C-alpha positions in Angstrom: 155.9 86.6 2.4 154.9 83.8 3.7 151.0 83.2 5.5 151.7 83.4 9.5 148.3 82.4 10.2 148.2 79.4 12.6 146.5 76.3 11.7 146.0 72.9 13.2 149.2 71.9 11.2 150.9 74.7 12.4 149.5 75.9 15.8 150.7 79.1 17.1 149.6 82.9 18.1 149.4 85.5 15.2 149.0 89.0 16.1 149.0 92.0 13.3 148.9 95.4 13.7 150.6 97.2 10.6 150.1 100.8 11.7 149.2 102.7 15.0 146.5 103.8 13.3 144.8 100.5 12.4 143.0 97.9 14.4 145.0 95.0 15.7 143.9 91.5 14.9 144.9 88.2 16.4 144.3 84.6 15.7 145.3 81.4 17.9 145.4 77.4 17.1 146.8 75.4 19.8 148.0 71.8 19.5 145.3 71.0 22.2 142.4 71.7 19.2 141.6 74.9 20.7 141.1 78.1 18.7 140.4 81.9 18.8 140.4 85.0 16.9 140.3 88.7 18.4 140.1 92.1 16.8 140.8 95.5 18.4 143.6 96.3 20.8 142.0 95.4 23.8 140.2 91.5 22.8 144.0 90.9 20.9 145.8 91.7 24.2 143.4 89.2 26.2 144.1 86.7 23.5 147.6 86.8 24.1 147.2 86.6 27.7 144.8 83.6 27.5 147.3 81.9 25.1 150.2 82.4 27.4 148.4 81.5 30.6 146.3 78.1 29.0 147.6 77.3 25.8 151.2 77.1 23.8 153.9 77.5 26.4 151.5 76.3 28.9 151.3 73.3 27.9 155.0 72.7 28.3 155.0 73.7 32.2 155.8 70.9 34.7 152.5 70.0 36.5 149.9 70.3 33.8 
């Protein structure tokens, strides 16, 4: 399997939770240079919400 962790060369968002009993982890790298990591369901949820609102797809919206 290919490593799905985002890098500056391959920006994106990666979330992992292999089973309901494991801790969620996440990492994000934006093409603008912002990076973030999170551990735990609540923190990963916040990472995803922040990424969606401020990075990744948000950079493609008109007026930004």
